[in-house]
Structure formats: structure tokens, C-alpha cells
C-alpha positions in Angstrom: -20.2 -13.7 -31.2 -20.0 -12.9 -27.5 -19.0 -15.5 -24.9 -19.8 -15.1 -21.2 -17.8 -16.5 -18.2 -19.0 -16.6 -14.6 -16.4 -16.1 -11.9 -16.7 -16.6 -8.2 -14.2 -13.8 -7.9 -13.1 -11.2 -10.5 -10.0 -9.0 -10.0 -10.2 -5.8 -12.1 -6.6 -4.8 -11.4 -7.6 -2.6 -8.4 -10.4 -4.4 -6.6 -12.2 -7.8 -6.3 -15.8 -8.4 -7.4 -17.8 -11.5 -6.2 -20.2 -13.6 -8.3 -19.9 -11.8 -11.6 -20.3 -12.5 -15.4 -17.6 -11.3 -17.8 -18.6 -10.9 -21.5 -15.9 -11.3 -24.1 -16.1 -10.6 -27.9 -13.1 -10.8 -30.3 -10.7 -11.2 -27.4 -11.9 -8.1 -25.6 -14.0 -7.6 -22.5 -17.3 -6.0 -23.4 -19.2 -6.3 -20.2 -19.0 -7.0 -16.5 -22.4 -7.8 -14.9 -24.0 -9.5 -11.9 -26.9 -10.7 -14.2 -26.8 -14.3 -15.4 -24.2 -15.6 -12.9 -23.9 -19.4 -13.1 -22.7 -20.7 -9.8 -22.4 -24.3 -11.1 -20.1 -23.5 -13.9 -18.3 -20.5 -12.4 -14.5 -20.2 -12.5 -13.0 -19.7 -9.0 -11.1 -16.7 -10.2 -10.8 -14.5 -13.3 -7.9 -12.1 -13.3 -6.1 -9.9 -15.9 -3.3 -11.6 -17.8 0.2 -10.9 -16.6 3.0 -9.1 -18.5 6.6 -10.2 -18.3 8.9 -7.4 -19.3 12.2 -9.4 -19.0 12.5 -13.0 -20.1 15.4 -14.4 -22.1 14.0 -17.5 -23.6 12.3 -20.9 -22.9 12.2 -24.6 -23.8 16.0 -24.8 -24.3 16.3 -21.8 -26.6 17.8 -18.6 -25.3 17.3 -15.6 -27.6 20.9 -14.6 -27.3 21.9 -18.0 -28.7 18.9 -18.7 -31.0 17.8 -15.3 -32.3 14.9 -16.5 -34.4 11.1 -16.4 -34.4 10.8 -20.0 -33.2 12.6 -19.0 -29.9 10.1 -16.2 -29.4 7.2 -18.5 -30.1 8.5 -21.0 -27.5 8.9 -18.1 -25.1 5.3 -17.0 -25.7 4.0 -20.5 -25.1 6.0 -20.7 -21.9 4.6 -17.4 -20.8 1.0 -18.5 -21.5 1.4 -21.5 -19.2 2.3 -19.1 -16.4 -0.6 -16.7 -17.1 1.4 -14.0 -19.0 -0.2 -13.1 -22.3 2.3 -10.4 -23.1 6.1 -10.3 -22.9 9.3 -8.6 -23.9 11.9 -11.1 -25.2 15.2 -9.9 -23.8 18.9 -10.3 -24.7 21.7 -9.7 -22.3 24.8 -7.8 -23.5 25.8 -9.1 -26.9 27.6 -8.2 -30.1 25.9 -5.9 -32.6 25.6 -8.9 -34.9 23.5 -10.8 -32.4 21.5 -7.7 -31.4 20.6 -7.2 -35.1 19.6 -10.8 -35.5 17.3 -10.5 -32.4 15.7 -7.5 -34.0 15.1 -9.6 -37.2 13.6 -12.3 -35.0 11.1 -10.0 -33.4 10.2 -8.5 -36.8 9.7 -11.9 -38.3 7.6 -13.1 -35.4 5.3 -10.1 -35.2 5.0 -9.6 -39.0 3.8 -13.2 -39.3 1.1 -13.0 -36.7 3.0 -13.9 -33.6 1.1 -13.0 -30.5 2.0 -11.4 -27.1 5.4 -9.9 -28.1 5.5 -6.2 -27.0 8.9 -5.7 -28.6 12.6 -6.5 -28.0 14.2 -5.6 -24.7 17.9 -5.0 -25.2 19.7 -5.2 -21.8 23.2 -3.9 -22.4 25.9 -3.8 -23.7 25.8 -0.1 -22.9 26.2 -0.7 -19.2 28.8 -0.1 -16.4 31.3 -3.0 -16.3 31.6 -2.5 -12.5 27.9 -3.7 -12.2 28.0 -6.2 -15.0 26.5 -9.0 -13.0 26.2 -12.1 -15.2 26.8 -10.1 -18.4 30.0 -10.8 -20.4 32.5 -8.0 -20.0 34.0 -8.6 -23.5 31.1 -6.9 -25.2 30.3 -4.1 -22.7 31.1 -0.6 -23.9 30.0 3.0 -24.1 28.2 3.6 -27.4 29.0 6.2 -29.9 26.2 8.4 -31.2 26.6 6.8 -34.7 26.3 3.3 -33.3 23.0 4.3 -31.6 21.7 6.0 -34.8 22.5 2.9 -36.9 20.7 0.6 -34.4 17.6 2.8 -34.3 17.5 3.2 -38.1 17.6 -0.6 -38.4 15.2 -1.6 -35.7 13.5 1.1 -33.8 10.0 -0.2 -34.8 10.8 -3.5 -33.1 12.7 -2.4 -30.0 10.5 -1.5 -27.0 13.1 -1.1 -24.2 16.8 -0.6 -23.7 18.4 -1.1 -20.4 21.6 1.0 -20.1 23.8 2.7 -17.5 23.2 6.4 -18.0 26.7 7.3 -16.7 28.3 5.6 -19.6 26.0 7.2 -22.2 25.7 10.8 -23.2 22.5 12.8 -22.6 22.3 13.2 -26.4 22.2 9.4 -26.8 19.5 8.9 -24.1 17.4 11.7 -25.6 17.7 10.2 -29.1 16.5 6.7 -27.9 13.6 8.2 -26.0 12.6 10.4 -29.0 12.1 7.2 -31.0 9.5 5.9 -28.6 11.8 3.4 -26.8 11.7 3.1 -23.1 15.1 3.8 -21.5 15.6 1.8 -18.2 18.5 2.4 -15.8 20.2 -0.8 -15.1 23.7 -2.4 -14.4 24.6 1.1 -13.2 27.0 2.3 -10.6 25.6 5.9 -10.5 25.6 7.8 -7.3 22.3 8.9 -5.5 22.7 12.4 -6.9 23.4 11.3 -10.4 20.6 8.7 -10.4 18.1 11.3 -9.1 19.1 13.7 -11.9 18.4 11.0 -14.4 15.0 10.3 -13.0 14.2 14.0 -12.9 15.3 14.2 -16.5 12.6 12.0 -18.0 14.0 8.5 -17.3 11.2 6.8 -15.3 12.1 3.2 -14.8 15.0 1.0 -13.6 15.9 -2.7 -14.2 15.8 -5.3 -11.4 15.9 -3.3 -8.1 18.9 -4.2 -5.9 20.6 -6.4 -8.5 23.6 -4.9 -10.4 23.1 -1.4 -9.1 24.8 0.9 -6.6 23.4 -0.1 -3.1 21.7 1.9 -0.4 24.3 2.8 2.2 24.0 5.3 5.0 26.5 7.8 3.5 26.0 6.8 -0.1 22.4 6.0 -0.9 23.2 5.0 -4.4 20.7 4.0 -7.2 18.6 2.0 -4.7 18.2 5.0 -2.5 17.4 7.2 -5.4 14.6 4.8 -6.5 13.2 4.6 -2.9 13.2 8.4 -2.5 11.8 9.4 -5.9 8.1 10.0 -6.3 7.7 8.8 -9.9 10.5 6.5 -10.9 9.5 2.8 -11.2 11.6 -0.4 -11.0 11.3 -4.0 -11.9 12.3 -6.6 -9.3 13.0 -10.4 -9.5 10.9 -11.7 -6.7 12.1 -15.3 -6.6 13.9 -15.2 -3.2 17.3 -15.9 -4.8 17.9 -12.6 -6.6 16.5 -10.6 -3.6 15.7 -11.7 -0.1 12.0 -11.7 0.6 12.5 -9.2 3.5 14.2 -6.8 1.2 11.3 -7.2 -1.2 8.8 -6.4 1.6 10.8 -3.2 2.5 10.9 -2.1 -1.1 7.1 -2.7 -1.5 6.3 -0.6 1.6 8.4 2.3 0.2 7.6 2.1 -3.5 4.1 0.8 -3.6 2.7 0.7 -7.1 6.0 2.0 -8.5 7.4 -1.6 -8.0 6.6 -4.4 -10.5 7.8 -7.9 -10.9 9.7 -9.6 -13.8 10.8 -13.2 -14.1 14.2 -12.6 -15.5 13.8 -16.2 -16.7 16.4 -18.1 -18.6 16.4 -21.7 -19.9 18.9 -24.6 -20.1 21.5 -23.6 -22.6 24.8 -25.5 -23.3 26.4 -23.3 -26.0 27.1 -19.6 -26.6 28.0 -16.7 -24.4 25.3 -17.4 -21.8 25.1 -21.0 -20.7 22.8 -22.1 -17.9 21.9 -25.3 -16.1 19.0 -26.1 -13.8 20.2 -26.8 -10.2 17.3 -27.6 -7.9 14.6 -25.0 -8.5 16.9 -22.3 -10.0 19.2 -21.8 -13.0 22.9 -21.2 -12.5 25.5 -20.1 -15.0 27.2 -23.2 -16.4 
């Protein structure tokens, strides 16, 4: 059965259309028309649902501390309230034991009808300790080929993205991950401009949270930031909350990168146990 919604303004993703009717059937848009527009009952705006590619948990449950399907469901409900219908539950650098449990959690959630979850985003521990940010140095390391093979054998169907520092991983490892349909994102990396550009030219097309935990743009050492600015295809996420990155720096990046730049929340939740503890201070979370 089809349902029709009138909107004063509809955003298609590329342009706005005024006074329009959207037809929906089985959760999919089947028509967009001017006919039958109902001014009295029209929604002010209808826009596509958002996607959050990096969120660590919600409602007091951080996936790194509570790697279970209930944590992912709470994250989904939190995302829905903010207009995000799809999300990648993310874990920061952790032990293999926790990573495997997080894979199990995604498998359990999706196999039992859980909605919105694209797959697991594993951020670290294969990163550069010099750019660890808030990640725990105890678990950070360069992976062996066998470690990566074992992980992919266990959970490649449920992993959608891995953030790593390419300078601490072999090309063979990066190629292996990508050959299994998993997106490799450059992050927590201290790579030089030249090294980063080589990575982006060699089929890595995305980076994790521009400016944060990466080699900066300097006039004699453009770094990873400079490589992203100057590349024609490489994309990057960015945490646009005004705390992770100054709004002026966000504006500069947007002018340079355009559609190659996209936002993530990088959102955590109040957590009082485990490796990553957070408390709400004002309107932002801080490490406890």
C-alpha cells in the first residue's frame, strides 16, 4: 500500500523542490510529483535520512565496553532521534578479544532483524602511536599478516570499515583487507605528504576525521592534511562540532574539498568503566 506525504520543501540530495508530494511504498520512494499537494497537511521539509559512519555508542553503553546487540540497538535508536537512519557502530583501539566480541554483536544484531547498521567500523589498533589521540597506547601495534587473515576469516561479512595508519601496515595487508570488500580509511597517521599521496593514488580513497590525529599542514611539510586537500579523489570525514575542529578550519576545508568532505558525529556516551571512560561536561564529552 502506498502512502503519500506533502512537503513544502523537498531536498533530493542535490536540489530543493517546492510544494511536492512524495509517494512511499514498503519503505521506498516510488514517486515525486506536484499533483495532489496538500498545503494544509504538508510537512515543512522532507530530506533524505542521514548516515553516521563513526559513532561509538549511546544511552550509557559504549560498544568497546558493552559489545552486544543491545548496545547497537540503543545506538540505532539514538541515531534515529537525530535523523540518521543508517550508522556504523565503531570501536576505538581494543584487544582482539573485544574486537571479536564486537563482530559477534553486529552479527547478532543484523541476523535478528536489526535495522540501520551498515557494519562494524574498527578504528585501530593498527595505527601510529605518535597520533594515537584518545586511543590507548597499550593495544596499539602493527599487525602481522596472519592476524589480519584470522580477523577477516572470522568477521569479514560484518566489518564494513577499518581505520588504520598505512605506514604501520604492509601493502599486502591493505590489499588483503580491500580485496574482502572492506573500506580502508587512513587515520591516526603520521605519514608525510608524499607517503599519503602515494596511498591515495594506490586505491585508498578515504581518511578518518580530517585534522584530528593526523600529520598537519605546514608550509614545508604539508602532511596528511595537505595530501587530502591537494588530491582530486580522496575523501575525508570531519567532526564538525566546533571542539574537534575550529569552525573556520572547517570552512577552509569545505572550500577546498567540496563534496569530498563529509561529517561524522564521532559520538560517545557516558561510561564509567573499561578502557574508554567519558563524562558529560557542559555540552561535550571528556575523557574521565
